[in-house]
C-alpha positions in Angstrom: 18.1 8.3 6.6 15.9 5.8 4.7 12.1 6.2 5.3 9.4 3.6 4.9 6.2 5.3 4.1 2.7 3.7 4.2 0.0 5.7 2.5 -3.5 5.0 3.7 -7.0 6.2 4.4 -8.7 6.1 7.8 -10.9 2.9 7.5 -14.3 4.6 7.8 -17.5 3.1 6.3 -18.3 4.5 2.9 -14.7 6.0 2.4 -12.7 2.8 1.9 -13.0 -0.4 -0.1 -16.2 0.8 -1.8 -15.7 -1.8 -4.5 -16.3 -4.5 -1.9 -19.9 -3.2 -1.6 -21.7 -5.4 -2.4 -21.5 -8.2 -1.3 -20.1 -6.6 1.9 -21.8 -3.7 3.7 -19.9 -0.4 4.0 -19.2 -1.3 7.6 -17.9 -4.7 6.7 -15.7 -3.3 4.0 -14.3 -0.8 6.5 -13.6 -3.6 8.9 -11.6 -5.5 6.2 -9.7 -2.3 5.3 -8.8 -1.8 9.0 -7.5 -5.4 9.2 -5.5 -4.9 6.0 -4.0 -1.7 7.3 -3.1 -3.2 10.7 -1.4 -6.1 9.0 0.5 -3.8 6.6 1.6 -1.5 9.4 2.7 -4.4 11.6 4.9 -5.7 8.8 6.3 -2.3 8.0 7.2 -1.7 11.7 9.4 -4.7 11.6 11.5 -3.5 8.7 14.7 -1.8 9.8 14.2 1.6 8.2 15.5 4.8 9.9 12.0 6.3 9.9 8.5 4.8 9.7 5.9 7.3 8.4 2.1 6.9 8.0 0.8 9.3 5.3 -2.8 9.4 6.4 -6.0 10.7 5.0 -8.0 11.0 8.2 -7.2 10.3 11.9 -5.2 7.5 13.4 -6.9 4.8 15.5 -6.1 1.9 17.7 -4.8 0.0 14.6 -1.7 2.2 14.6 1.3 0.4 16.2 4.0 2.5 18.0 7.0 3.9 16.2 5.2 5.7 13.3 5.2 9.4 12.6 1.8 10.3 11.2 1.6 13.1 8.6 -1.4 14.2 6.6 -1.8 13.5 2.9 -1.6 16.4 0.5 -4.6 17.6 -1.5 -5.1 16.5 -5.1 -5.2 13.4 -7.1 -3.3 10.2 -6.1 -0.3 11.1 -8.3 0.0 14.5 -6.5 -0.4 12.9 -3.1 2.2 10.3 -3.8 4.6 12.9 -5.1 4.1 15.1 -2.0 4.8 12.1 0.2 8.2 11.6 -1.5 8.9 15.4 -1.6 8.7 15.5 2.2 11.6 13.0 2.4 15.2 14.1 2.8 16.7 10.8 1.8 15.9 7.4 0.2 12.3 6.3 0.7 10.1 3.3 0.0 6.4 3.8 -0.2 3.7 1.1 0.0 -0.1 1.2 0.2 -2.6 -0.3 2.6 -4.1 -2.8 0.1 -1.6 -5.7 0.4 -2.0 -7.2 3.9 0.1 -10.2 2.6 3.2 -8.1 2.6 6.0 -9.2 4.9 9.2 -7.7 6.3 11.3 -10.1 4.1 9.6 -8.7 1.0 10.2 -5.1 1.9 13.7 -5.3 3.4 15.6 -5.7 0.1 14.0 -2.5 -1.3 15.8 -0.5 1.4 19.2 -1.3 -0.2 20.4 1.1 -2.8 23.7 -0.3 -3.8 22.6 -1.8 -7.1 19.4 0.2 -7.8 18.2 3.8 -7.9 14.5 2.8 -7.6 12.4 -0.2 -6.6 9.1 -1.1 -8.2 6.4 -3.5 -6.9 3.8 -4.3 -9.6 0.3 -5.2 -8.6 -1.7 -7.9 -10.3 -4.4 -5.4 -11.5 -1.8 -3.4 -13.5 -1.0 -0.8 -10.8 1.8 -0.9 -8.3 1.9 -1.6 -4.6 5.4 -0.3 -3.8 7.7 2.4 -5.1 11.2 3.2 -3.8 13.4 6.1 -4.8 17.0 6.6 -3.7 16.6 10.3 -4.5 12.9 11.2 -4.2 11.8 13.4 -7.1 8.1 14.4 -7.3 8.4 14.8 -11.0 8.7 11.0 -11.4 5.1 10.6 -10.2 3.3 13.8 -11.2 1.0 13.2 -14.2 1.1 9.4 -14.1 -2.5 8.2 -14.6 -3.7 6.4 -11.6 -6.2 3.6 -11.1 -5.9 2.3 -14.6 -4.8 -1.0 -16.0 -1.7 0.6 -17.4 -0.8 2.7 -14.3 2.1 0.4 -13.4 3.5 0.2 -16.9 3.4 4.0 -17.2 5.1 4.5 -13.8 7.8 1.9 -14.6 8.4 3.5 -18.0 8.8 6.9 -16.3 11.5 5.5 -14.0 13.4 3.9 -16.9 13.1 7.0 -19.0 14.7 9.0 -16.2 17.7 6.6 -16.5 17.2 4.9 -13.2 18.3 1.4 -12.4 15.0 -0.3 -11.3 14.8 -3.3 -9.0 11.7 -5.4 -9.2 9.7 -6.6 -6.3 7.2 -9.6 -6.5 3.8 -9.1 -8.0 1.1 -8.8 -5.3 -2.6 -8.7 -5.4 -4.4 -5.6 -4.1 -7.6 -6.1 -2.2 -10.1 -4.2 -4.3 -12.9 -6.7 -5.0 -14.5 -9.6 -3.1 -12.6 -12.1 -5.2 -9.3 -10.3 -4.3 -10.2 -10.5 -0.6 -10.9 -14.2 -0.8 -7.6 -14.9 -2.6 -5.5 -12.7 -0.3 -7.1 -14.1 2.8 -6.3 -17.6 1.6 -2.7 -16.7 1.0 -2.1 -15.4 4.6 -4.3 -17.6 6.8 -2.8 -16.4 10.1 -3.3 -12.7 9.4 -5.8 -10.2 10.9 -7.2 -9.8 7.4 -7.8 -13.5 7.0 -9.4 -13.7 10.4 -11.7 -10.8 9.7 -12.6 -12.1 6.3 -13.6 -15.5 7.8 -15.8 -13.8 10.4 -17.5 -11.7 7.8 -18.1 -14.3 5.2 -19.5 -16.6 7.8 -21.8 -13.8 8.9 -22.9 -12.9 5.4 -23.6 -16.5 4.3 -20.8 -16.8 1.7 -20.0 -13.2 0.7 -17.2 -13.2 -1.9 -17.7 -16.8 -3.0 
């Protein structure tokens, strides 16, 4: 029973995408976060996993498509919350975040195959990672990994290799953290909700993010 997990925060002003402020207001940053989350969930829903799970900090909203089981995030730092999400799985699991609205089903589908690999790793352009898959979820593989640092991805990847796992690599994707990130990601996926919301907001704010 392979699970596809999306870990996310409820897109509320002041709680998400704070590095977008300025140039965006907290309300605009939350609107971008909601669009990114909706795009991510839509892509995830189209991937043929046995279970689709949203690991959520907050409450679900109209952006949640059908077919997802919603579970609360655990307490603690990000490493502890990711570890707990994997610990709740009784089979292979692929976990992604809400910061890569450019993700597609075709990018995710290969990481649900475990014939050649024990783990899948999706590096992020900022040095972190946007996806992590484990054939045998083990919280110890994540606990203690320093998060939100330029070397987070390198440390996590090294942890997987040190455990003797065969690691498959996914493409590098850019997380939406800053206004320049938002501009580049929106340009990469012009037909997405995220790109549409970005266009609305940058027009309304006279060039925010340029």
